MDTraj code that builds the backbone (N, CA, C; nanometers):
import mdtraj as md
import numpy as np

residues = "MET LYS THR VAL ALA LEU ALA THR ASP GLN ILE THR VAL THR VAL GLU ASN PRO SER ALA LEU SER ALA GLY GLY ASP TYR ASP ILE CYS SER THR THR THR GLY PHE LEU MET ASN GLY ASN ASP GLY GLY PHE ALA GLY GLY VAL TRP SER THR THR GLY ASP GLY LEU PHE ASP ASP VAL ASN LEU ILE SER GLY SER ILE TYR THR PHE GLY PRO VAL ASP LEU SER SER THR THR VAL ALA LEU VAL LEU MET ALA THR PRO ALA VAL CYS PRO ALA VAL SER ASP THR MET ILE ILE THR ARG HIS ASP ALA PRO THR ALA ASN ILE LEU GLY PRO ASN ASP LEU CYS SER ASN VAL GLY ASN VAL PHE".split()
xyz = np.array([
    [6.5906, 0.4577, 1.7696],
    [6.4503, 0.4299, 1.7722],
    [6.3772, 0.5518, 1.7155],
    [6.2809, 0.5242, 1.6252],
    [6.2031, 0.6308, 1.5629],
    [6.0807, 0.6615, 1.6456],
    [6.0418, 0.7861, 1.6450],
    [5.9205, 0.8276, 1.7139],
    [5.8117, 0.8494, 1.6090],
    [5.6966, 0.7903, 1.6305],
    [5.5845, 0.8039, 1.5377],
    [5.4808, 0.8950, 1.6030],
    [5.4379, 0.9930, 1.5264],
    [5.3383, 1.0856, 1.5791],
    [5.1998, 1.0216, 1.5703],
    [5.1221, 1.0432, 1.6711],
    [4.9853, 0.9918, 1.6754],
    [4.8950, 1.0856, 1.5958],
    [4.8143, 1.0276, 1.5058],
    [4.7240, 1.1081, 1.4240],
    [4.5801, 1.0740, 1.4607],
    [4.4943, 1.1718, 1.4538],
    [4.3521, 1.1495, 1.4807],
    [4.2705, 1.2075, 1.3666],
    [4.1494, 1.1588, 1.3550],
    [4.0581, 1.2082, 1.2532],
    [3.9162, 1.1878, 1.3054],
    [3.8220, 1.2556, 1.2441],
    [3.6821, 1.2406, 1.2815],
    [3.6012, 1.2046, 1.1589],
    [3.5013, 1.1194, 1.1791],
    [3.4080, 1.0871, 1.0717],
    [3.2661, 1.0941, 1.1272],
    [3.1718, 1.1145, 1.0388],
    [3.0306, 1.1136, 1.0779],
    [2.9688, 0.9859, 1.0259],
    [2.9021, 0.9138, 1.1144],
    [2.8368, 0.7887, 1.0778],
    [2.6861, 0.8113, 1.0834],
    [2.6192, 0.7832, 0.9727],
    [2.4737, 0.7951, 0.9674],
    [2.4144, 0.6558, 0.9609],
    [2.3271, 0.6245, 1.0549],
    [2.2621, 0.4943, 1.0578],
    [2.1192, 0.5126, 1.0086],
    [2.0863, 0.4434, 0.8997],
    [1.9512, 0.4521, 0.8450],
    [1.8677, 0.3378, 0.9002],
    [1.7417, 0.3659, 0.9271],
    [1.6531, 0.2662, 0.9860],
    [1.5552, 0.2148, 0.8798],
    [1.5858, 0.1044, 0.8130],
    [1.4983, 0.0560, 0.7069],
    [1.3631, 0.0058, 0.7550],
    [1.3504, -0.0222, 0.8832],
    [1.2235, -0.0753, 0.9342],
    [1.1143, 0.0311, 0.9391],
    [1.1489, 0.1589, 0.9187],
    [1.0499, 0.2654, 0.9285],
    [0.9670, 0.2808, 0.8006],
    [1.0090, 0.2217, 0.6897],
    [0.9355, 0.2298, 0.5640],
    [0.8027, 0.1560, 0.5781],
    [0.6934, 0.2173, 0.5325],
    [0.5628, 0.1529, 0.5460],
    [0.4753, 0.1785, 0.4236],
    [0.4276, 0.0706, 0.3629],
    [0.3327, 0.0814, 0.2514],
    [0.1921, 0.1058, 0.3031],
    [0.1723, 0.0910, 0.4322],
    [0.0387, 0.1015, 0.4913],
    [-0.0138, -0.0369, 0.5233],
    [-0.1221, -0.0413, 0.5965],
    [-0.1794, -0.1694, 0.6357],
    [-0.2502, -0.2382, 0.5199],
    [-0.2749, -0.3677, 0.5357],
    [-0.3521, -0.4417, 0.4371],
    [-0.4969, -0.3934, 0.4408],
    [-0.5654, -0.4026, 0.3273],
    [-0.7025, -0.3529, 0.3170],
    [-0.7949, -0.4568, 0.2564],
    [-0.9196, -0.4554, 0.3014],
    [-1.0284, -0.5314, 0.2411],
    [-1.1204, -0.4292, 0.1765],
    [-1.1477, -0.4476, 0.0475],
    [-1.2322, -0.3524, -0.0238],
    [-1.3409, -0.4262, -0.1011],
    [-1.4399, -0.3528, -0.1439],
    [-1.5492, -0.4065, -0.2237],
    [-1.5003, -0.4280, -0.3674],
    [-1.5449, -0.5349, -0.4303],
    [-1.4990, -0.5674, -0.5656],
    [-1.5396, -0.4630, -0.6693],
    [-1.6325, -0.3768, -0.6357],
    [-1.6733, -0.2723, -0.7301],
    [-1.5802, -0.1507, -0.7268],
    [-1.4869, -0.1481, -0.6325],
    [-1.3913, -0.0381, -0.6213],
    [-1.2923, -0.0454, -0.7371],
    [-1.2707, 0.0653, -0.8064],
    [-1.1815, 0.0648, -0.9229],
    [-1.0485, 0.1355, -0.8979],
    [-1.0379, 0.2091, -0.7877],
    [-0.9144, 0.2797, -0.7563],
    [-0.8889, 0.2805, -0.6071],
    [-0.7647, 0.3074, -0.5686],
    [-0.7272, 0.3038, -0.4287],
    [-0.6274, 0.4151, -0.4013],
    [-0.6519, 0.4963, -0.2972],
    [-0.5640, 0.6065, -0.2580],
    [-0.4517, 0.5527, -0.1699],
    [-0.3272, 0.5692, -0.2129],
    [-0.2117, 0.5187, -0.1385],
    [-0.1825, 0.6099, -0.0191],
    [-0.1424, 0.5473, 0.0917],
    [-0.1112, 0.6223, 0.2126],
    [0.0159, 0.5671, 0.2754],
    [0.1244, 0.5656, 0.1990],
    [0.2507, 0.5125, 0.2489],
    [0.3278, 0.6153, 0.3293],
    [0.4373, 0.5687, 0.3887],
    [0.5249, 0.6548, 0.4674],
    [0.6678, 0.6145, 0.4352],
    [0.7482, 0.7103, 0.3859],
    [0.8857, 0.6770, 0.3480],
    [0.9789, 0.6631, 0.4683],
    [0.9287, 0.6881, 0.5874],
    [1.0055, 0.6648, 0.7096],
    [1.1356, 0.7427, 0.7184],
    [1.1437, 0.8566, 0.6515],
    [1.2650, 0.9366, 0.6591],
    [1.3607, 0.9138, 0.5433],
    [1.3317, 0.8170, 0.4569],
    [1.4147, 0.7993, 0.3388],
    [1.3891, 0.9159, 0.2438],
    [1.4739, 0.9313, 0.1462],
    [1.4608, 1.0422, 0.0516],
    [1.3454, 1.0221, -0.0457],
    [1.2745, 0.9129, -0.0338],
    [1.1612, 0.8849, -0.1223],
    [1.1500, 0.7364, -0.1467],
    [1.0577, 0.7007, -0.2321],
    [1.0367, 0.5613, -0.2643],
    [0.9612, 0.5497, -0.3946],
    [0.9415, 0.4269, -0.4382],
    [0.8743, 0.3992, -0.5644],
    [0.7736, 0.2871, -0.5425],
    [0.6512, 0.3060, -0.5949],
    [0.5467, 0.2039, -0.5870],
    [0.5564, 0.1086, -0.7060],
    [0.5250, -0.0183, -0.6810],
    [0.5103, -0.1166, -0.7877],
    [0.3974, -0.2110, -0.7473],
    [0.3573, -0.2978, -0.8377],
    [0.2453, -0.3881, -0.8114],
    [0.2712, -0.5260, -0.8688],
    [0.2072, -0.6260, -0.8112],
    [0.2107, -0.7602, -0.8690],
    [0.0987, -0.7748, -0.9708],
    [0.0123, -0.6758, -0.9786],
    [-0.0999, -0.6788, -1.0714],
    [-0.0684, -0.6033, -1.1992],
    [-0.1748, -0.5623, -1.2683],
    [-0.1569, -0.4905, -1.3945],
    [-0.2172, -0.3502, -1.3916],
    [-0.2436, -0.3000, -1.2716],
    [-0.2978, -0.1655, -1.2581],
    [-0.1896, -0.0607, -1.2726],
    [-0.2314, 0.0655, -1.2626],
    [-0.1394, 0.1773, -1.2802],
    [-0.1490, 0.2754, -1.1637],
    [-0.0340, 0.3308, -1.1246],
    [-0.0276, 0.4400, -1.0276],
    [-0.0281, 0.5694, -1.1052],
    [-0.0994, 0.6706, -1.0564],
    [-0.0944, 0.7989, -1.1274],
    [0.0414, 0.8653, -1.1087],
    [0.1149, 0.8301, -1.0013],
    [0.2506, 0.8793, -0.9803],
    [0.3239, 0.7796, -0.8908],
    [0.4113, 0.6974, -0.9485],
    [0.4802, 0.5928, -0.8715],
    [0.5739, 0.6503, -0.7665],
    [0.6109, 0.7769, -0.7788],
    [0.7033, 0.8391, -0.6838],
    [0.6339, 0.9132, -0.5705],
    [0.5020, 0.9236, -0.5758],
    [0.4266, 0.9928, -0.4711],
    [0.3892, 0.8906, -0.3634],
    [0.4562, 0.8974, -0.2492],
    [0.4412, 0.7970, -0.1443],
    [0.3013, 0.7977, -0.0849],
    [0.2498, 0.9141, -0.0561],
    [0.1159, 0.9270, 0.0010],
    [0.0355, 1.0207, -0.0875],
    [-0.0768, 0.9716, -0.1365],
    [-0.1611, 1.0541, -0.2211],
    [-0.1714, 1.0050, -0.3642],
    [-0.0863, 0.9111, -0.4018],
    [-0.0956, 0.8539, -0.5357],
    [-0.2199, 0.7655, -0.5426],
    [-0.2800, 0.7558, -0.6598],
    [-0.3978, 0.6704, -0.6772],
    [-0.3599, 0.5514, -0.7637],
    [-0.3915, 0.4315, -0.7146],
    [-0.3709, 0.3089, -0.7917],
    [-0.5036, 0.2723, -0.8554],
    [-0.5041, 0.2588, -0.9883],
    [-0.6240, 0.2180, -1.0607],
    [-0.6078, 0.0728, -1.1013],
    [-0.7020, -0.0103, -1.0576],
    [-0.6942, -0.1537, -1.0840],
    [-0.7038, -0.1823, -1.2339],
    [-0.6212, -0.2755, -1.2807],
    [-0.6242, -0.3194, -1.4196],
    [-0.7197, -0.4365, -1.4362],
    [-0.7386, -0.4856, -1.5580],
    [-0.8307, -0.5965, -1.5843],
    [-0.7982, -0.7228, -1.5043],
    [-0.6714, -0.7570, -1.4926],
    [-0.6332, -0.8761, -1.4154],
    [-0.6622, -0.8538, -1.2674],
    [-0.6316, -0.7332, -1.2169],
    [-0.6622, -0.6998, -1.0772],
    [-0.8114, -0.7172, -1.0490],
    [-0.8940, -0.6670, -1.1423],
    [-1.0390, -0.6696, -1.1218],
    [-1.0957, -0.8108, -1.1227],
    [-1.0232, -0.9044, -1.1823],
    [-1.0707, -1.0424, -1.1830],
    [-1.0023, -1.1269, -1.0750],
    [-0.9137, -1.0660, -0.9977],
    [-0.8411, -1.1375, -0.8918],
    [-0.8989, -1.1051, -0.7550],
    [-0.8686, -1.1904, -0.6595],
    [-0.9112, -1.1673, -0.5221],
    [-0.8157, -1.0731, -0.4499],
    [-0.6859, -1.0845, -0.4787],
    [-0.5875, -1.0010, -0.4093],
    [-0.4900, -0.9388, -0.5087],
    [-0.4342, -0.8279, -0.4671],
    [-0.3254, -0.7631, -0.5402],
    [-0.2285, -0.7079, -0.4358],
    [-0.0994, -0.7200, -0.4652],
    [0.0035, -0.6689, -0.3744],
    [0.0588, -0.5385, -0.4310],
    [0.0674, -0.4371, -0.3452],
    [0.1269, -0.3087, -0.3810],
    [0.2528, -0.2918, -0.2964],
    [0.3643, -0.2674, -0.3621],
    [0.4949, -0.2685, -0.2960],
    [0.5565, -0.1295, -0.2994],
    [0.6010, -0.0828, -0.1828],
    [0.6734, 0.0434, -0.1712],
    [0.8202, 0.0102, -0.1474],
    [0.9095, 0.0624, -0.2333],
    [1.0523, 0.0335, -0.2200],
    [1.1309, 0.1628, -0.2092],
    [1.2274, 0.1633, -0.1165],
    [1.3185, 0.2769, -0.1003],
    [1.4606, 0.2259, -0.1164],
    [1.5442, 0.3059, -0.1784],
    [1.6842, 0.2699, -0.1957],
    [1.7699, 0.3725, -0.1238],
    [1.8124, 0.3388, -0.0018],
    [1.8973, 0.4319, 0.0737],
    [2.0320, 0.4522, 0.0045],
    [2.1004, 0.5575, 0.0416],
    [2.2296, 0.5885, -0.0188],
    [2.3348, 0.4823, 0.0121],
    [2.3281, 0.4233, 0.1302],
    [2.4333, 0.3306, 0.1728],
    [2.3817, 0.1878, 0.1883],
    [2.2710, 0.1712, 0.2538],
    [2.2176, 0.0374, 0.2851],
    [2.1499, -0.0240, 0.1630],
    [2.1278, -0.1557, 0.1661],
    [2.0537, -0.2190, 0.0571],
    [1.9097, -0.1675, 0.0512],
    [1.8462, -0.1846, -0.0625],
    [1.7072, -0.1420, -0.0802],
    [1.6168, -0.2135, 0.0201],
    [1.5127, -0.1448, 0.0638],
    [1.4141, -0.2019, 0.1552],
    [1.2762, -0.1840, 0.0936],
    [1.1845, -0.2727, 0.1310],
    [1.0491, -0.2623, 0.0770],
    [0.9471, -0.3068, 0.1805],
    [0.8243, -0.2643, 0.1582],
    [0.7118, -0.3071, 0.2402],
    [0.5950, -0.3312, 0.1449],
    [0.5165, -0.4344, 0.1734],
    [0.4079, -0.4738, 0.0844],
    [0.2731, -0.4605, 0.1525],
    [0.1785, -0.4064, 0.0795],
    [0.0394, -0.3960, 0.1230],
    [-0.0412, -0.4926, 0.0370],
    [-0.1262, -0.5723, 0.1006],
    [-0.2132, -0.6646, 0.0279],
    [-0.3551, -0.6078, 0.0290],
    [-0.4124, -0.5925, -0.0888],
    [-0.5511, -0.5489, -0.1000],
    [-0.6337, -0.6705, -0.1400],
    [-0.7330, -0.7026, -0.0583],
    [-0.8213, -0.8157, -0.0855],
    [-0.9567, -0.7613, -0.1281],
    [-1.0017, -0.8067, -0.2435],
    [-1.1289, -0.7611, -0.2994],
    [-1.2378, -0.8615, -0.2652],
    [-1.3525, -0.8117, -0.2198],
    [-1.4659, -0.8964, -0.1813],
    [-1.5877, -0.8593, -0.2647],
    [-1.6665, -0.9606, -0.3009],
    [-1.7917, -0.9333, -0.3717],
    [-1.8828, -0.8522, -0.2816],
    [-1.9572, -0.7623, -0.3430],
    [-2.0521, -0.6798, -0.2678],
    [-2.1631, -0.7697, -0.2144],
    [-2.2093, -0.7445, -0.0936],
    [-2.3184, -0.8256, -0.0389],
    [-2.4474, -0.8008, -0.1171],
    [-2.5298, -0.9027, -0.1219],
    [-2.6595, -0.8885, -0.1870],
    [-2.7685, -0.9196, -0.0856],
    [-2.8841, -0.8588, -0.1056],
    [-2.9982, -0.8831, -0.0165],
    [-3.1083, -0.9505, -0.0976],
    [-3.1658, -1.0543, -0.0401],
    [-3.2779, -1.1234, -0.1030],
    [-3.4000, -1.1092, -0.0145],
    [-3.5114, -1.0733, -0.0749],
    [-3.6364, -1.0621, 0.0001],
    [-3.7133, -1.1920, -0.0183],
    [-3.7466, -1.2538, 0.0936],
    [-3.8244, -1.3772, 0.0906],
    [-3.9659, -1.3465, 0.1375],
    [-4.0601, -1.4056, 0.0749],
    [-4.1981, -1.3826, 0.1161],
    [-4.2750, -1.3131, 0.0060],
    [-4.3908, -1.2634, 0.0405],
    [-4.4746, -1.2005, -0.0619],
    [-4.4098, -1.0730, -0.1155],
    [-4.4356, -1.0468, -0.2411],
    [-4.3800, -0.9277, -0.3048],
    [-4.4749, -0.8086, -0.2982],
    [-4.5959, -0.8297, -0.2513],
    [-4.6928, -0.7214, -0.2415],
    [-4.6741, -0.6495, -0.1086],
    [-4.6630, -0.5198, -0.1130],
    [-4.6430, -0.4407, 0.0083],
    [-4.7559, -0.3404, 0.0221],
    [-4.7958, -0.3186, 0.1440],
    [-4.8976, -0.2179, 0.1725],
    [-4.8363, -0.1120, 0.2636],
    [-4.8602, 0.0131, 0.2324],
    [-4.7976, 0.1199, 0.3082],
    [-4.8527, 0.1324, 0.4504],
    [-4.9729, 0.0839, 0.4751],
    [-5.0300, 0.0978, 0.6086],
    [-5.0199, -0.0311, 0.6914],
    [-4.9467, -0.1296, 0.6419],
    [-4.9332, -0.2564, 0.7135],
    [-4.7834, -0.2838, 0.7326],
    [-4.7448, -0.3244, 0.8541],
    [-4.6058, -0.3599, 0.8781],
    [-4.5694, -0.4842, 0.7986],
    [-4.4616, -0.4785, 0.7276],
    [-4.4156, -0.5915, 0.6471],
    [-4.2914, -0.6501, 0.7118],
    [-4.2863, -0.7815, 0.7172],
    [-4.1725, -0.8526, 0.7739],
    [-4.1017, -0.9266, 0.6612],
    [-3.9747, -0.9093, 0.6547],
    [-3.8987, -0.9788, 0.5497],
    [-3.7997, -1.0715, 0.6120],
])
top = md.Topology()
chain = top.add_chain()
for i, resn in enumerate(residues, 1):
    res = top.add_residue(resn, chain, resSeq=i)
    for name in ("N", "CA", "C"):
        top.add_atom(name, md.element.get_by_symbol(name[0]), res)
traj = md.Trajectory(xyz[None], top)
């Protein structure tokens, strides 16, 4: 009968948490806004890359927080645009998070009633 020696070894296992990646919350902005300051969080990944469903441009697609997205012509004529932050971990599949920016027309004020105003009389509109 042969005797087999027992062998041991050690390995290090790193578990990455893809749920920590964040593009930031969804935003409602005024339609006159032409740019947007990104405030993402790579959640401990080595970095990430921004992309868009629109036609605007990032001043730096690799800058997770602090990059500025400038709306393109299609963005400016649309109600919403999606901005996507993607990270590619060394081992796990790529993960992403999406921020939706909804553009709203600026409110307008209409004055009803007489157009003549007197500085010494209270005017009601």
